[in-house]
N, C-alpha and C positions, 0 to 999 in steps of 0.2 A: 544559476539562483533563483529559489522559488522564496517570493514575499508575498503575505498575506496579510491584509492592516484592517482590524475592526470589523471582520467577516461575521456578518449574520444572515443565517438560514433559514430558506422557509419551506415546510410542507404543510398544505392544505391552509394555507393562509396564516400558520400559525411558526412563530420562531423557534426551532427546533436547537441551533446553536446560536450562540450569541457573543459578539465580540471577539473573536477569534483573532489574536496576532501572533505569526511565528517567520522568521525566514531561517533557510537552510541551503546549504550549498554543497555538492558533493558529500555526501554525507545521508544514514540511514536514522529518520524520526519514526520511533515505534507512539502510536496512539492509540491509548485502551482508556477503559472505563466501563461502567456497567451495560448492559441492555439498555437502548433504549437513551444512550449520552450524546448519540447524535452522529458519531464515527465515521456512519458512512454517508450521511449527510451531508458534512462536512467536505469531502471527499468529491460529494455531486458536485458542492458549491465550487469547487476549485475547479473542475470541468464546465461549470457554466451550464449544469444541466437541471437547477433548482434553481428557485426566483433566490435574489440574495442582494444583499448592501456592503459596502465595503469594494476595496479592492486587493485587486488578486493579479501579482506580476510574473514573468518569466522570461529571467535575463533582462529584463528590464521592458517585456512586451504587456501591454496590457489589454484589458479589454478580451472579445471575442478572439482575437487574435491569438491569445496565447494558447489555445487549445492543440495548435499544430504543435505545439512543442511540449505536449503531456501525452502521457501511455498509462492504460487505465486498464486494471484486471478485477471484474465485478468479482463478487463472493461465490457467485452462480455461474460456472461456464456451461453453456449449453453449446457443443461442438453441431456446424451445419451439419447435416445427411450428406453423407459418402463423400465428404473433403477430403483431403489429404493432408498429412502436416505442410506441405508447401501450400496447398492452396488455401488454407486456414491463414497462413501467415501473409503470403505473396498479396492475395486480392484485396483487402481490405486497404494495403498500401499503396497498391495502384490505382484503387477508387478513390482513395483520398488525396490524389495526385502527388503522392511525396516523389522526388527527382530519385531516380534510378532506384525503382521498386524490387527489380530483382535484385541488385548489390544490397540492399536494404535488409531485404530478405535472409539472404544468403549469412551476412555478417548476424543477423537475429539467429538466427539456427545456430551459428556457429557458436554464439556466446550462450546460450543457454544449453549446449551437448546436446542436441537434437539434430542434428544434420544428417546422422546414418537413419534418422528415421520418417525424414522428409516423405517416402512415397506411402508411409502408413495411413490406414483411414485412421483420421480423429478419432473416431467415436470406438476405437479397440483399445484407444492408450489407458494407463494406469491414473490414477489420482496425481501422483507427482509427476508425470508425463504429461497429462494435460495441464497442469497449473504451467510449468515449462514451455510448454507450447503458446500456452495464453501469455506469457512473460513477454515472447520472442515476436509475437502480435504487435502487442504493446509497444515494443521496442523499434521495431519495423514501421510503425506508425506517427511513431513522436520520439520520445525517449529522454529528452534532456531532463524529464521530471516523470518520474514513474510511481503511479499510485498503486497499491496491492491493498484491496479488500478482502482481511481473512483467508489469507491465501495457504493457510495449511489447514483446512476443514476439508474433509475426505483425502487427505493424503497418509499414506502409511508411514510407521517409524523411517524405513529407509528412504521415501521419498521426502521426509522431513530432512534428514542428513544433507542430502543432496540440496535440497531447495535451501537451506540453511549456506550452504558452500557458495551457492552460486549469487545469491544476496548480497553476501560477503564482496565478492567479486564485483558485482554491477555497482557497488553505492563508490567504488572509488572513481568513476567519473561522469556520474550524474546524482540528482538527489532521489531518494529514494525514502516514499510514506508509508507504512505499513500500518493496518490497523490490527488489533488481535485481541483477543480473552487469555492466552496463553503466554504471559507476560514473560515469564522465565526462561521459555527455550529463545525470545528472542535478543535476551538482554545480552548475550554474549556481542552480539556484533552490533546493536544499536549504540550511537551516538550520544541522541538524544531521545528523551520519554517525554510525552506530555500525557498527563490524565486529564482525563476529559468528562464532564458530567454535564451539557448543554454549555458552558461554561469554563476555558482553561483553569482546571486549579492548580494545575503545576507544570510545569517545563521547566527541561533543564539536563543536564546529564544524567545517568543512569543511577549515580550515588546522590542526588540528591533530591531525587524522584522517588527510588523505591525504598522508601524508609516508613516501618510501621506508620509513626504518629503523621506520615502526610497521608498514605493510602487509608488510614482509619478515617479520614474525612470523608469516603466515598464507600467502604465496605465495613461490612458489620462484623465480618473474622477475616483478620491476615493475621500472616507468619511469615516474616522477612528472616532468612540468616544467610550465615556468608559459609561458602563451600569451598572447596580447592580450585574449582573452575569461576568462579566468581557469585555472583548473588543469587539466590534462590529465593522466590516471591510464591507463597499459597496465599489465594483468596477465596472468598465467597461471591459469586455475584449479586448483591445484594447492594443496593443505592441508597445511601440518607438522603433525605428531601433536601432541597436546595431551593 
């Protein structure tokens, strides 16, 4: 379980995210908001990588020790030169002191459907394959909580379908936080949605947050409609000042 209480995070001495409180366990939380809302900073603060106040705990472990239980995939993934998929996943687990890094890496590659590509150079992968390899790397080094920053960037349509299916599987036994601008894409598998613009403006089930009157508190243009497959939302990324 991930527990965040009154988290305020700073960049360059300035508060970028203020007073965020959330708890989540074995579910997928979609974090959305306009450019500059603090989505990436929130993930970095949960990881302890930026100055922050407040409390962050994973399964009752707080402070810096929580980091060993968190896997993270940044928005920009830079594969190491000449690394194979296996090396990309295994070596960080080994250097981090994970118990049985070989077993952890094998299970992670199997979980993301990349075992057959273990000997492929990482820099030869497609965008979707690279994203899955990065998720495997995060699972092998932590994984009770998985943080993904804009995972659908630079992923083609087929890769997006595969990634959605993977995330639907992963949330069954871990907490997954995903930041995204593409709200509609993840809504079918999201258990809760956080609307963030420095502060939490709304947090709850998708049907509670993805409503036109709620989204208009942030975005200038909003269109929300129901389709046979669920809620569809279109926004213009323009933040009202708060």
